[in-house]
C-alpha positions in Angstrom: 81.9 103.9 56.0 83.3 105.1 59.3 86.4 107.2 59.1 89.8 105.5 59.7 91.0 105.7 63.2 93.7 108.3 63.9 96.9 106.2 64.8 98.0 109.1 67.1 95.0 108.4 69.3 96.2 104.9 70.1 99.6 106.2 71.5 100.5 105.9 75.1 99.4 108.8 77.3 103.1 109.8 77.7 105.8 110.5 75.1 108.5 107.8 75.4 111.8 107.1 73.6 110.0 104.4 71.6 107.3 106.7 70.1 109.3 109.9 69.5 109.8 109.0 65.8 106.1 108.5 65.2 105.3 111.8 67.0 107.8 113.7 64.8 106.1 112.5 61.7 103.2 114.9 62.4 105.3 118.0 61.9 107.7 119.4 59.3 110.7 121.0 61.0 111.2 124.6 59.9 114.6 125.2 58.3 114.7 128.8 57.1 116.9 131.5 58.4 115.7 132.8 61.8 113.0 130.1 61.6 110.5 130.3 64.4 109.4 127.2 66.3 107.3 126.5 69.4 107.0 123.5 71.7 103.4 123.0 70.7 104.7 121.8 67.3 106.6 118.9 69.0 104.5 117.8 72.0 102.5 114.7 71.8 98.7 114.9 71.3 98.2 113.7 74.8 99.5 117.0 76.1 96.7 119.0 74.6 94.1 116.9 76.4 95.3 118.3 79.8 93.8 121.3 81.5 95.5 124.7 80.9 97.7 126.2 83.6 97.5 129.7 85.1 98.4 132.9 83.3 100.9 135.2 85.0 100.7 138.5 83.2 99.4 140.3 86.3 102.7 139.3 88.0 104.9 140.8 85.3 107.1 143.8 86.2 106.7 147.1 84.6 109.8 146.3 82.5 108.5 142.9 81.4 105.0 144.2 80.6 106.4 147.0 78.5 108.4 144.8 76.2 107.2 144.2 72.6 108.7 142.1 69.9 111.2 144.2 67.9 109.8 145.0 64.4 112.8 143.5 62.6 112.3 140.2 64.6 108.6 140.1 63.8 109.0 140.4 60.0 111.7 137.7 59.9 108.9 135.1 59.9 107.8 136.4 56.4 111.1 135.0 55.0 109.6 131.5 55.0 107.1 132.6 52.3 107.9 130.9 49.0 109.9 133.1 46.7 110.4 135.8 49.2 113.5 138.1 48.6 114.4 140.0 51.7 115.9 143.5 51.6 114.7 144.3 55.1 116.9 142.6 57.7 120.6 143.1 57.9 121.5 139.4 57.8 125.0 139.0 56.3 125.5 136.7 53.3 126.7 133.3 54.4 129.3 133.4 51.6 131.3 135.7 53.8 131.3 133.4 56.8 134.9 132.1 57.0 133.8 128.6 58.1 133.0 126.0 55.5 132.9 122.8 57.6 132.9 122.0 61.3 133.8 118.5 62.4 132.3 116.9 65.5 133.7 113.8 67.2 131.7 112.4 70.1 131.6 109.1 72.1 129.1 106.8 70.5 126.1 105.4 72.4 125.4 103.2 74.1 128.8 102.2 75.5 130.7 105.3 74.7 133.9 103.4 74.0 134.0 104.2 70.3 134.0 107.6 68.6 131.4 108.9 66.1 132.4 111.5 63.5 130.1 114.0 61.8 130.4 117.3 59.9 128.3 120.4 59.5 128.6 122.5 56.3 126.8 125.5 54.8 124.7 123.3 52.5 123.4 120.5 54.7 119.8 121.7 54.4 119.9 122.1 50.7 121.5 118.6 50.4 118.7 117.3 52.6 121.3 115.7 54.9 120.4 117.6 58.1 117.7 120.1 59.2 120.4 122.5 60.5 123.5 123.8 58.9 126.2 126.5 59.2 124.3 128.9 56.8 121.6 129.0 59.5 123.4 128.8 62.8 126.2 131.3 61.9 123.6 134.0 61.1 121.2 135.8 63.5 118.9 133.3 65.2 115.5 133.1 66.9 115.4 133.8 70.7 113.6 130.5 71.3 116.5 128.6 69.7 116.9 126.6 66.5 113.9 124.3 65.7 115.9 121.0 66.0 117.1 121.9 69.6 113.7 123.3 70.6 112.2 120.0 69.4 114.7 117.9 71.3 114.4 119.7 74.7 110.6 119.7 74.4 110.5 116.0 73.7 113.0 115.4 76.5 110.9 117.4 78.9 107.8 115.4 78.1 109.7 112.1 78.3 111.3 113.0 81.7 108.6 115.1 83.4 105.3 114.9 81.5 104.0 118.2 82.9 100.3 117.8 84.0 99.0 120.9 82.2 98.8 121.7 78.5 100.1 125.2 77.8 103.8 124.7 78.8 106.6 125.3 76.4 110.4 125.4 76.4 112.8 128.1 75.2 116.6 127.8 75.0 118.7 129.9 77.4 122.4 130.8 77.6 122.6 128.9 80.9 120.7 129.0 84.2 122.5 132.0 85.6 121.2 134.2 82.7 117.8 132.5 83.0 117.6 133.4 86.6 118.6 137.1 85.9 115.9 137.3 83.2 113.3 135.6 85.5 113.9 138.2 88.2 113.5 141.0 85.7 110.2 139.5 84.7 108.7 139.2 88.2 110.6 141.3 90.7 110.6 145.1 91.1 113.3 146.9 93.0 112.7 146.6 96.7 111.0 143.2 96.5 112.0 140.3 98.6 112.9 136.9 97.1 112.7 133.6 98.9 115.7 131.2 98.8 116.6 128.2 100.8 118.6 129.1 103.9 121.8 128.2 102.0 121.8 128.7 98.3 124.0 128.9 95.2 126.0 132.1 95.9 125.8 133.4 92.3 122.0 133.2 92.4 121.9 135.3 95.5 124.5 137.7 94.2 122.6 138.2 91.0 119.6 139.4 93.0 121.4 142.1 95.0 122.2 144.6 92.1 118.6 144.4 91.0 117.6 145.9 94.4 116.1 142.6 95.8 116.3 141.3 99.3 116.9 137.6 99.9 115.1 135.7 102.6 116.2 132.3 103.7 113.8 129.4 104.3 115.1 127.0 107.0 116.1 123.5 105.8 116.5 120.0 107.2 117.9 116.8 105.6 115.0 116.5 103.1 114.8 120.1 102.0 113.3 123.5 102.9 110.8 123.4 105.8 107.2 124.0 104.5 106.1 125.3 107.9 108.8 127.9 107.9 107.9 129.0 104.3 104.3 129.2 105.4 105.2 131.1 108.5 107.2 133.7 106.6 104.3 134.4 104.3 101.5 134.2 106.8 103.2 136.7 109.0 104.3 139.1 106.3 104.0 142.7 107.4 104.0 145.0 104.4 104.5 148.1 106.5 107.4 146.7 108.6 109.1 145.2 105.5 108.4 148.1 103.3 107.5 145.7 100.5 104.8 143.4 99.2 104.8 139.7 99.9 107.4 137.7 97.9 106.2 136.3 94.7 109.1 134.0 93.9 110.7 131.1 95.7 114.0 129.9 94.2 115.1 126.3 95.0 117.7 123.8 93.9 115.8 120.6 94.8 118.2 117.8 93.6 121.8 117.6 94.8 121.3 121.0 96.3 124.2 123.5 95.9 125.8 123.8 98.4 124.4 121.3 100.9 124.0 118.2 98.6 120.4 117.7 100.0 117.7 116.2 97.7 114.1 117.1 98.4 112.1 114.0 99.1 108.9 113.5 97.1 106.8 114.1 100.2 108.7 117.4 100.9 108.2 118.5 97.3 104.4 118.0 97.5 104.3 119.9 100.8 106.3 122.8 99.4 104.2 122.9 96.3 101.0 123.1 98.5 102.5 126.2 100.3 103.2 127.8 96.9 99.6 127.2 95.9 98.3 128.6 99.2 100.3 131.9 98.7 100.3 131.9 94.9 104.1 131.7 94.7 106.0 131.1 91.5 108.5 128.2 92.2 111.8 128.4 90.4 113.1 124.9 90.0 116.8 125.2 89.2 117.9 121.6 88.3 121.4 121.3 86.8 122.1 118.1 88.9 118.7 116.4 88.4 120.1 113.4 86.4 123.1 113.0 88.7 121.1 111.0 91.2 122.8 108.2 93.0 122.2 105.2 95.2 122.8 105.4 98.9 126.4 105.2 100.0 127.1 101.9 101.8 130.7 102.2 102.6 134.0 101.9 100.7 133.7 99.6 97.7 130.1 98.7 98.7 128.0 101.0 96.5 126.5 99.4 93.4 125.1 101.6 90.7 121.7 100.6 89.4 121.3 98.9 86.1 118.2 99.5 84.1 116.5 97.2 81.6 115.2 100.1 79.5 115.0 103.9 79.4 111.6 104.1 80.9 112.8 102.3 84.0 115.7 104.8 84.3 113.3 107.8 84.0 111.0 106.2 86.5 113.8 105.7 89.0 114.3 109.5 89.3 112.8 111.5 92.1 109.7 113.3 90.8 110.4 116.9 89.7 108.3 119.9 90.8 107.4 120.3 87.1 106.0 116.7 87.1 103.5 117.7 89.8 102.8 121.2 88.6 99.0 121.1 88.0 98.8 124.9 88.1 101.6 126.0 85.9 103.5 127.8 88.6 106.9 126.1 88.2 109.6 127.7 86.1 112.1 124.9 85.6 115.7 125.6 84.6 117.6 122.9 82.9 121.2 123.1 81.7 123.7 121.2 79.7 126.5 122.6 81.9 126.8 119.7 84.3 125.7 116.8 81.9 127.4 117.9 78.6 129.7 120.9 78.9 129.4 124.3 80.8 131.2 126.1 77.9 128.3 125.3 75.6 126.3 128.0 77.5 123.0 126.5 76.6 120.2 125.4 78.7 116.4 125.8 78.6 113.4 126.8 80.7 110.0 125.1 80.9 107.1 127.3 81.9 103.6 128.4 80.8 103.5 130.1 77.4 102.9 133.6 78.6 106.2 133.3 80.6 108.3 131.8 77.9 107.1 134.3 75.3 107.9 137.2 77.6 111.2 135.6 78.5 112.1 135.7 74.8 111.1 139.4 74.5 113.7 140.1 77.1 116.3 137.9 75.2 115.6 139.7 71.9 116.9 142.9 73.4 119.9 141.4 75.2 121.5 138.0 74.3 119.4 137.8 71.0 119.9 134.0 70.9 122.2 131.3 72.1 125.4 130.7 70.3 124.9 129.2 66.9 128.2 127.3 67.0 127.1 125.7 70.4 123.7 124.9 68.9 125.2 123.1 65.8 127.6 121.1 68.1 124.7 120.0 70.3 122.5 119.3 67.3 125.1 117.0 65.7 125.6 115.2 69.1 121.9 114.6 69.5 121.5 113.8 65.8 123.8 110.9 66.5 122.5 109.9 70.0 118.9 110.9 69.8 116.9 110.4 73.1 118.0 106.8 73.6 121.7 107.8 73.4 121.2 110.9 75.6 119.6 108.8 78.3 122.3 106.2 77.9 124.8 109.0 78.5 123.0 110.2 81.6 123.1 106.7 83.0 126.8 106.5 82.1 127.8 109.7 83.9 125.5 108.8 86.8 127.6 105.7 87.5 130.9 107.7 87.0 129.8 110.4 89.5 128.7 107.8 92.0 132.2 106.4 92.0 133.6 109.9 92.6 131.1 110.5 95.4 132.1 107.3 97.1 135.8 108.2 96.9 135.1 111.5 98.6 132.9 109.9 101.3 135.5 107.3 102.1 138.3 109.9 102.2 136.3 111.9 104.7 135.8 108.7 106.8 139.5 108.0 106.6 141.0 111.5 107.2 138.7 113.9 108.9 138.5 114.1 112.7 135.1 112.8 113.7 135.4 114.8 117.0 134.6 118.0 115.1 133.6 117.1 111.6 130.4 115.5 110.4 128.6 115.1 107.1 125.7 113.4 105.3 126.8 111.6 102.1 124.8 113.1 99.2 122.6 111.1 96.9 122.7 113.5 94.0 124.7 116.4 92.6 128.4 117.2 93.0 128.8 118.5 96.5 129.3 117.3 100.1 128.5 119.6 103.0 130.8 119.2 106.0 129.6 120.5 109.4 132.4 121.8 111.6 131.8 121.9 115.4 133.5 125.3 115.6 132.7 125.9 119.3 135.3 123.3 120.1 138.0 125.5 118.6 140.5 126.6 121.2 140.1 130.2 120.2 136.4 130.3 121.3 137.5 130.7 124.9 139.7 133.6 123.9 136.6 135.4 122.5 137.2 134.9 118.8 134.0 135.1 116.6 132.5 132.7 114.2 133.8 134.7 111.3 137.3 134.9 112.7 137.5 131.2 113.3 136.1 130.4 109.9 138.7 132.5 108.2 141.4 131.0 110.3 140.3 127.5 109.3 140.2 128.5 105.6 143.7 130.0 105.7 145.0 126.8 107.4 143.4 124.6 104.7 144.8 126.7 101.9 148.3 126.6 103.5 148.1 122.8 103.3 147.4 123.1 99.5 143.7 122.2 99.6 140.8 124.5 98.6 137.3 124.3 99.9 134.3 126.7 99.8 133.2 128.3 103.1 129.6 127.8 104.1 129.1 131.5 104.9 129.5 132.3 101.2 126.2 130.5 100.5 124.0 132.0 103.3 120.9 133.5 101.6 120.2 136.2 104.2 123.5 137.6 105.4 121.8 139.6 108.0 121.0 136.4 109.9 123.4 134.5 112.0 124.8 131.4 110.4 123.3 128.2 112.1 126.7 126.5 112.2 130.0 126.3 110.4 130.3 124.4 107.1 132.7 123.6 104.3 131.5 122.7 100.8 133.6 120.2 98.9 133.1 118.8 95.4 133.9 115.5 93.9 133.2 116.7 90.4 136.5 117.7 88.9 139.6 116.3 90.6 140.6 112.6 89.9 140.1 110.0 92.6 143.7 110.1 93.9 143.6 113.9 94.2 140.3 113.9 95.9 141.8 111.6 98.5 144.9 113.8 98.9 142.8 117.0 99.2 140.7 115.6 102.0 143.9 114.3 103.7 145.2 117.8 103.7 141.9 119.2 105.0 142.1 116.7 107.9 145.7 117.8 108.7 144.6 121.5 108.8 141.6 120.7 111.0 143.6 118.7 113.5 146.2 121.5 113.7 143.6 124.2 114.2 141.6 122.2 116.8 144.8 120.9 118.5 143.7 117.2 118.1 
């Protein structure tokens, strides 16, 4: 008699919302204190049929290569042995945690018009009502994160990106800023150069400076960084003149770029990836805005948000990520709940080859230790209610909401800003619009005032009108280079529609006064 066919072998070659439950049936979720888990426990069998990606140990810094797992962290895994009584680790007794119950109320999927209520107690695991409870999350935790959340982000990553190599894994972070700091410590020695886009998130650049790193900006156009300029920088690298080896890391924000609002086209992503392959670069894909992709702006009241017949259609509508085309395992992707759930949760995750995520956790074990347990239980209860279908429903919901905000800002700019000196491209993702100011038309140019002086004068005028914008010079990656224009970054993320319109009106008043229009 021939052996029965393995039902897992008949699954589609990609994890989907529809087959998550069947995939979960293969694995028992660890529930012990400081329980270890790994993405390999939760990926679909199809993942393991793919080729392995690169290993990066030779790129690790002296600091990263010197780290070992703390002894007390290592023995924590023995606590899962049946009947084990631990007198080794200093884990406080949960009976002295002054929290008995935490109540969570969240909007219920798929329409988010009703509220779902849930609670977390100290005995949910013992009562078999949930795989995570307060006894676990209020104690010391594992640097990878709690097993239910590691499982969720691993599944989500496969559903959304389906990395084309096998040895990828996810680990939780305390947000992308911390993840970037850790990544630099893993791969960059003092004196190294780091590649950024010409304009970049100011905090990412500022985090590099105290580590003794030197930012270099890659020129950009409306579809992303220029691959030919990235190649030129690396082809012409002069170790003696620079006093440093060739850069090993390129940091990018590909979707709804902060600050410019640009989204890399699929063609541009493939071209950039080829340059990274050519020069053996690690590509840091920082993607807090990935799911805030929008249709093209067609004018006031004309934009229509897409509707999708199923979750797979929604996922398929998104611009392909660098992770989705990463055949080598050279992309370190940062995801975050900050822009799609709540920034105060201070939880995100990275996806990278195993040797990177494990070393990343070695760094965390001696610094942050683990993400907040209270944040993890709150997110767990949310996703316990929503699961992947509800989470994707939520992403579609906020995508529509942010599209309306984007349209309000774009129309307000059309209505109030002087077209003689202000221009912009309406973003198709993210939270920001980049306004180009033709500063050379300012009356003070003839009097000899500099770019910096005029920019500061404009800023002070805008503030005096009661509106606050961010100056483009704050986001320049390489401050030793001349800024290629003058820009303001404005956001449609937080203020309500009527205040967005009023803020742009005030900006227009200030610009007209400054330029004597």
